[in-house]
N, C-alpha and C positions, 0 to 999 in steps of 0.2 A: 503494500501498499503507500501511495504516498504522502508526504507530507502535506499537500496539500489537499488530497481525502480524506486524512486525517483531521488538519483545521477543519471541513466541512465535517466530519463529523462529530466535531468535538462542539462546534458550533451550533448544530444541532442539539444534541443533548441538551447542552446549557438553555439553547431556548425554550426546551421542552419543559426541563426545572420550571425557568421562568413561567410558565401557564400554565404548570400544578400548583406553586406557588401561587399563582392570581386567584386560581380554581378555590385552592384553600382558603383564598382570606375572604372568601363570600362567606357571608353568616343568612345561614339559610333555617329560616323560624320553627319552632315544634307546628306539628302538623295539627295537632287535636288534643295536646299535653296541655295543661295549665302549667305559669309560671309565678314561681314565689321570688319576688324582687325587693331591689331595694331595700326600705329600713325595716318591711314583714322580715325579708332575709336575715339581714342585723339581728334586728332581736330573738328573732330562735337563735341564729349561731350565739347569743349571748347566752342563753339558756344552757347549752353544752352539750356534751356531746353527745351522752344517754337521750335528752330529750329532742335534740335533732337526728340521731338513727330513727328514732322511735316514729318518729313524724314521716323520712324517709320511708322506711318499710311498707305505711299505708299512704303512699300518696309517688305509687311505681311510675314513670314515666315522663315526671313535673321536671319542671327548667327551672332550676337556680340561677338565677342574673343579681352577680355583683357588679355588672356593666360602672365605671369610671365612680365605683364606691371608694369614697377612703378610707381606710383605715389606720392611719399613719399616726392618729391617737389613741390608740391600742396599745398597750404594754406590749403583749407581744399579739401574734397570730397563730392561732392555733385550730388549726383543724384535722390533726391526728387523728386517724380511726375513723375519721367521717365518712358516709356514706353518700354519694349524690346519687338519686333515684332517675333522673336522666342527661339533658345536656349541661353542662357548668359553665358559665361564661364569668369570668372576669376581666373581659378586655377594658383595657385602660384605667384598671384599677388601682390604687395607689396604696403601697404597703409600707411605706417611712421606712425609717431607720430601723427594723425591730427583728427581731428573729419571728421569721417566716415557716408555720412546719404545716406541711400535706403526709406527715410521715402514716404509711400503712393506709392513706383515705384510699378508697374505693367509688368510681366512678363507672357511671353505666355506662348503656350501648350507645347514648346520646353522645353528640359531642363536646370538644369542652374546649375553652376558648381562655387564653391569656393574652392573646394581643395587645404589643404595646402596652401590659401591664410596667408599671414599675415598680423594682421591690430596690430597697435600699443598701443602706452598708450592713444590715445584720446578714446573720447565715441565712439560709432559705431551705428547707430539708422538703424533698419528695421520697425519702428513701423507703424502699418496699409500697411505693402506691400502684395502683391496679388501675389499671386505664381498658376501656372497654371497645367493643369493636367500632366504634365511632372515631372520626378525625380527632387528634389532637395539635392544636398550636398553639406555640409560644412564638409567633412572628413581631417583630420589634419590639420584644419585650425587654426591657433592659434591667439587668443586675448588679447591685454596689461590688466593692471589696469583700466581701463576706463572704465564706466556702455556700455552694453550691453542689446539692449533695440527689444526688436521682438512682442510686447505687440502687439494686435489686427490685428496681422498678419496673413493670410488666405495661408493654401495650402490646396488646391483646392484637390487632392488625390491619388498624385504619392509620389513615396518612397520617406522621408527623412533622410538622414545621419547626425550625428554630431559624426560618429564613431572617437576617438581619437582624437576631438577637443579640445585645451587647453585652457581655461581661466581666466583671470586675478584674481585680486582680487577687481574688479567693481562689480555691483551686476549684475547680467543677468534676464532679464526681459520678460517673455513668457506669461503676465497675460491677459485672453483671447484672444490671440490666437486658429485658428480654423484648425487643423487636417484634411485631408481627410481619406478614407479609406484604404491609402497609408501604407504599415510599417512603425513605425518610430522609429529613432533606435538614443542609445548615448551610445550606447557600448565601455566600456573603456573609457571617458569622463571624464579628470580631467576638475575641478571647483574649483576656490580658495576662499578668504576667503569672498568673500561679499556676499549678497545673492544671492539663485536663488529660483524665482518665477513664477507657472505656475499656479493662481490663475483663475478660474473662463473657463481655457481652457478647450477644447474638443477637445477628439482622434475620429476618426472615428473607424473602423471594424479590419485596421488590427493590429498587434501586434507593441507592444511595449515594447523596452526592454533598460533598463539601465545597463544590467548585465555588474557587474566590473567596473563598474562607480567610478571614487570620488571623492564626496564633500568636500567641506571646510571647514571652521568652522563657516561659515554664516549660517543663517537662512535659513531652505527649506522649500518650503511651495506648499501644492499641493492641497490646500483648494477649495472645490466647485468642481474641476475638474472633469470632466466627462469621463470617459473608454470607449469605446465600445466593443463588443464582443471579439476581438481578447484579446489575450494572455499581459497580460501585466507582465513584468519579471523585477526583482531589484534583483535578486539572485548575491549575492558575492558584492554588492555597499555597500561601505565605506564612511556611512555618518560621521562627523567630530562632533563637541561639539556642534554647534548651532540646537535649535530645529528644528524638523523634525513636519510638520505638515499635516494632510489628514482629517482631520476636515471635515465633510460633502462629500466627495468625492466619485463619484458614480463609481464603479465597474461593469463592464458587466460578461458577463455569461461563458464569457473567463476565462481559468484560471490566477490565480493569485499568484507568487512566489516572496519571499524575501528568497528564502531559503540560507543561507550561509551570509546573508544581516550583516553587522557592525555599528550598531548605536553607538554614542559617548554619551559622558554624561549632552546632552539638553534634552530635555522633547519630547517624540512622543506622538504624537496626531494622533488618529482615531477614536474620537468622531461624531458620528451620522455617521461613515462612512456606504456606501452601500454595500454588496460585491454579486454576484450573484450565478448561479448555479454551476460555475467551481469550482475546487480545488483550496483550500488558504493554501501555504504553507508559516508558519515561521518556519519551519525546520532545526535547528542550528545557529539559531538567535540570533547575541549578543548584548543582549541590553544594554548600558551603567547605570549609575548609577541615571541619571533624570526620572522622571515622565512616565511612560508608561497609557495609557488609550487608551480602549474602550469603554467607555461611551454609552450605547444605540446603538451602532455600530450593523446592520441586517447582517445576512451570509446567503446563500442561503441552496440548498439541496448537494451542494457538502460536498466532506472530507476536513476537517479544520483540517490543523495539526500543532504544537507547539513543536512538538518532537526534545526533544534535544536542545530546546534553553536554552537559558543563560539570566537569569535577574538581573542586577546591585540592587543595594543597596536604587534604588528610591523606591518609592509606584507601583503598578500595580491593574488596576481598570478595570473590564467589566460590572460593574453595567449597568445594564438590558438591558445589551447584549441579543442578539433574536438570536439563530443558528436555523439549518434548520433539516432535516432529516438525512442527511450526519452525519456519524461519527466525536466525535470532540477529538480531539488527545494532551494530555498534558506527555507522555511519557518521562519519564527522564528529566522534565523539571528541571534545578533547581529557584531556587527564592530567590534574596538577603534578608538583614534588613531590605526593605519597605513594606509595609501595604500591602496586597494583599484583592482583592476584586468581588468577583460573584456576590453579592449580586443583588438579582430582575434578576438574568439572566434566559434563559431556554434554556434547550439542551433538545428538540422531540427525538433526535437520542441516540447512546448510548456516555461517555462520558469517557476516556481512563486516566485516573491519574496513572497509573504503576512507580514506580519507584520517582515520582516525589519529591522532597523536597524542604518544606518549611521552611525556617526560621523562621516566627511567623505564630500566628495560623490564617489561610486564613478565610474570610468572605463567607460559603454559605449560609447564612439564605434568607430564601422566595425565596430559586432558586426550579425552576420547573424543574425534571427529566421526559424524557419520557422512556426510553427503557434502558438499561446496564448501570448499574457505577462499572468501577472497580477502585479497589484500593489496585493492588496487592506491597507490598512493599514499599506504600506509607510513608513518616518520615515526620510527624508536629513538629517543634520546639515550643518550650514551654519556653518564657520568664518569669523568677520568678527574684524578688530583695530581701534582706534579712527585716523579718519583724519582730524589735527584734534580742533576742540573736537566738533562736534556729527555730522560726518559716519562713516562705518565703511566699512571696503574688504573683499572678501574673502580669507583668509591666502592661498589658491591663486589664481594668475592664471588657472589653466585654469579654472576653478571654473563660469565662466559656460559655456564648449564644454562641460564636461561634463553640465551642468544640461540644454542644449540638447537632449541627447543625449537624460537618462533623460525630458525632456518626448515628443520626439518614440517613444519607448518605451512612455510611458500615452497619448496617443494611437494609438497602433494598437491599444493594449488595451482602447481609449473609456473609461481609469477617469479624469473626467473632475475628482473630486478630484486624485489625484494631478497629472494635468498643468496645473493652478492653480498648486499647491502647485510645482513647478519651474518655471513664466515667472515667478513672482513674486522667485524665489529666483538664476534666470537673470539676469533685469533689473537686481536690487540689487548683482548679483556684478559688472554690466559699471563700475561705477565706479572709477575710474581705471586699472585694467584694459584697457581698450577706451574710456571715455569720458571725455572732461574734466567739470568739475565745470556751466560752461555747455550741454554737451551732455546732463548728466547731468540737468538742474534738470526737465524738465518728464514724467520717471518717477520724481523725484523728488516733487513733487505728485501723482502719478497713485497713486502707492503712499500717500503719506501722507493723501489724500483719500477713497480706498475701497480701501487692501490689493488693489490691483491686481484692481477689478472683484469683489472677496471680499466685501467688506462692505455692511451697510446700513444701519449705523449712523454710521458716518464721513459718507458725505454729509445722511444725516439733519440730522445734527449741524451740517454744513456750512451746510442749507440753511434752519434756524433759527434761525443766526450770521447769519445773511443776514438774514431776514424782520426777527427784533427787533433788528438793527442799524441797520437802514433805517430801521424806525418810530425808532428814537431818534435820528437824524438829524432826519428828517420832520417830527419832534414841538419839536423842538428852533428849526427854523426859521419854526415856524408863529406866524401870532399871533393865533390862533383856533382853536378845535374843540378835540377832546378826545383823550391819547396812542390811545384805540382807534378814532379817526377815523385816527391816523397809522399801530397797525397794522394795522388791513383794508386802507389804500391799500397796504403793503405785501405784504399776502400779496396782493390783487386784480396788485400789479406781478410779486409773484413767479411767478402761476399766469395768466399771460395769456391760455392755449388754453381755459383753462373761459369758458361765455359768460356766467358772474354777473360775473365780475371783469371783462370789457370793460365791462357795463354800469355797476358800481357805481362805477368806475372815479374816472368826472367827477365824481361827488358829492362823494367823501371829499377831492377835490382842491379842491374850490371849497368844505367844511367849512376845509380846512383854510389853505389861502390864496386864496381870491376867485377873482379872473380875470387877480391876479399872476404866475400861479409860472411864466410863463417868463423872470422874470426873476429866478428865483432859481436861480445858476449850480449853487451846491455840490448843490439839490434834483435837477435836472436830472441829473448828475453820477453822484449815487451812485443814482437810476434807473436810468440806462441801465446800469451797472454790476453793478448787481441784478439787471434782469433778462439778461445772461450769465451769471453764477453759477449764479445759479436755476437754466437750463435746463441748465448744465453739471452741476450737485447731480442734477438730475432724472434725468437721464440715466446720472450713476452708478446711482444709484440703485435705475432698470431693468435697469442691466445685472447690479446684484448680483440681483436678483429672477432676472433669466436663468438667470443662473450656478447658482443656489439648485436652479431648478428642475432643470438639465439634471444635477444629483446624484442 
């Protein structure tokens, strides 16, 4: 799927979420039931839980309406274990800076609205509350800096909307909350500096959206969360600098999208997360400088794409990750200064790393590949530091072993350009870590004079240097003849396999030395040395030409 198609898909999903949000904004009045509202409802509330629940048990289906009601003068607002027989409306209610509790409250099968309700700086507790089959809406509600608790709250099946809600700097807890098959939306919700935790929560088969949501500086945890078969959207969500935890999260077969999401400098943890067969998008996702881990995460058979994602300077680890039969894309991904490891990962489908940029050598050792590997224009950085005055060594002592793994990948992908590049870096990285100076010296010469068989210019320059250097010695040791005679003698000595060279060589020797060539030890020594060096340089030129043609 192209990036443009992904953009269109995400725009369509966002538009659908907005339309659903607008639809749930519409308050539908009860068809035939009666309403307990305003002062009457308040008077009954003041009589306490027992009187309220007795009334509720005998008034099934009645609507309780506290719209626009001001509770700010109360010492506390306590609806703990209250039962609501039908719909409940707290739209635009003001609770003031008081402790507000709906702990273990039971809402009926009607609609429940807290839209644009204003909670002050006190704690808010919906722990253990039970909502029925009707929709539940906290759209536009504002919470202060107190803690907000929805732990073990049960939403039986209707849509749940927190779109546009604002939470302060207290902790927000949805641990062990249970959502039904209705849609759950936190679209454009804003969280403060406190912890946001959905640990062990379970979502039904409706879609879940945190699109355009802004998380604060606190820790965000979806550890051990169970997501249903619906789509899960975190597209363009903005995570603060706190740690983000999806450890052991279980995603269903619906699509999962973190398209355009931004993570801060905290750690991001998807270790042992399980993704279903739907598509998984981290396209254009920005990760901060914290550590990003997908260790032993498992992906289904859908396409997995990190196209154009940007990783910061923290380590990135996909150790032991298992991908399905769908294609895996890391096209144009930028990895920062941290260590990157895919060690032990499995890619049964195609893996695409076109134009990916690694600042350091990644670890692809013990990786199992299935189908196509694409490394077109992949860039791998190679970090060196000075060792002594003239030589350098690899910063990472595992660099040569890692580059060996990359070279094998390139060979399997039949990408000769990358294969040669990784071979060159692999051999350079052996110095000190695997080979001492004397063992490395032949490799150093191979690198210096041919760039490991990739350079035509270097051996050509070497060949010309031997020709002109030898010609200068030949001329200096002669007592007759010209420099041109010495130069042509040097050329014929450098190209002995050319028939003309064999025929003309005796004439140039005679022109320079007469018949006394055997007495000139320096000339003989240079001639033999030139012949050997010339053959080496000619071989390196041919090797470079062969490698160029293979490209």
